[in-house]
N, C-alpha and C positions, 0 to 999 in steps of 0.2 A: 738348643745353647746358646746360640747365636741371638736367638728373638727374646730371649731373659738379659741377656746382657742389653740390646738395644734399647730396651723398655727402663732398666736402673740408670742408662746413659740419660734418657729422657726424664724422667722424675731428678735426676740430679739437676738438670740444666734449669727446672722448673721452681724448686727450690733454692735455686741460687741467687734469687732477690733480693735487693738491700734490704736489711736486718730494721733500718730506720723508718721505710716506709709503711709498715704495717703495725706498729708502735702507737701507745696513744698515748698522749701528752701528759705526764705525771701530776699527779692531786697537788696544788700549791698553797691549798689551806681556804677557809673564808675569807672573802674580802673583807673591809675594815668596815667598822662603823661608820663612819665618815660619808660613807656612799650612797646609806641609805637616811630618808628622812628621819626627824626625829618629830611625833606629832607628841604634843600636849593636850591634853585634857582638864579642859575649865570643871569645876565643880560645881557651877552653875546651871538650873535649870534651862536656860536659856539656849545652851547647846542640845539639846533634843533634840533629834530629827522630827519633822514635820511635814506634810502633806502637800507642800507647794506652797505653801501661804492662804491657803483658803477653807481656815479653821472657821472664820469666823462665818462662812456662809452655810455651816451645817448645823443642822437643827435636828432633833433627836425627837423620840417619841414621849411624851411627858409621862413621869413615874406614877402622878397618883391619881387614880380614881381610875385609869384603863387597864385591863387585863393585856397581857401580852397572848396570843392565838398559836398559831402555826408560822410558817412559811409567809412571806408577805404582809405580815399582822401589824407590821409598824409604818404602812400605808393607808393613804384613805380609803375607804369601801369602794372595790373594783366594781367598775361602769360591765354593762353586758358585753362593749366593744373589746375590753380587758380583759375580760372574762376568754371570752372568742379568742382571745390572742394566747393565752394562754395555755389553755385546750388543742388549739392548733400546733403549738410548741410539743406536747404531751403528744399528739399525732404524729408529726414529723419524725419523730425519735422512736415511732412503732410501740409506742405502750401503752396497754390496754386501760381507759378511763372507768373510772369506777364512782359512784355517788355515797355516801357514807353520812349518818344523822347524829345526832345525839342529844334528846331532850329537855337532861337535867343542865349538864356541864360541858362548855367547848371549848376546855381548859384540863391541864394535869391539875390534879389535885392530892391531896393526902388526908385519907379518913379511915382504912381499916389496918394501915401498919406503918408502921415509925421506921422501919429497917430501910438500910440506905440504898437508893438505887429504886424502889418500889413506890410507885404514882399510882393512881386511881385515875379512869378519864382517859387512859390512852387506846382503848378500843370501843370504835363506836358501832352501830348497828347498819349493815349494810344497807344501802337504797337497791333495791331489785338484782339481779347479778349482773357483774362486770360486763363491761359492754362490750364484749368481743367482736370485731370483724368492722368497728365503729370508723368511721374515713372521714365524718363530717364535723365540725365544731358544734355545728347547729343542731345535730341530733344532742349531744351532750346539756347545751343550755336547754333544750325542750325538756329532759329529763330532770333538769333542775329548778328551772320553774314548775312542773308537777310535784314535786318534791315538797317546795316550799308551801305551795297549796293545801298539803295534805298536812303538813307539820307546819306553822307559819312561828312557832314558838321554840322549833330546833334551831341548832346550828347543821349547819349544813358543809361538806368539804368536798372537793374532787381530789381524789386519788389517779394516781396511774401507776400501773404495773407493769415491769419489764416480763413476760413469759418465758424469758429465754432464760435468764439469769433466775427469775421466780425469787424476784425481790420490789419491793415499793420504791419509786424512783423520787415521785414527787407525793405533794400535797399542800396543800394551802385551804385556808377556809373561803368559801363561795358566797355564802349566807349567812348573817348573825340576825339574830331575832333582833326587834325594834327596842328592846328594853335593853341593849349592851352596847 
């Protein structure tokens, strides 16, 4: 009995703290609108955001007479050194390189169906098997040269597969026929 009285006395002394210390300040409402800056929007086109004033330095791919292919198609034809750097990037990411070729069209087109989302030319023929275990870009470049000799009038692209996620991660045209 004495212990229960002592406990209740201790609790009572703890709970006797000033009431004001545990209270939150009351809500006084929003501040006046004069505290916020007012922005006025102009209706002219000069107020549109820019990329830092270097718009005049940018040149886009000509739109007449040149086909758009895949990734990097807006660049000039890649040199062997540029191709090797792209393949090294592919290998650094642990993707499996593979070569594909297309004899007729190196781009998507519509021929057999006019339904939305359907395009022909998406699937190309694989050149040999994917290069599992490839660790050097020169091996891929050598296969590319071999494919160019076998099919000089074909489009050839290099693709990279992620064998863990089971997806294609990169694809770019490595060779276009002279007629394109």
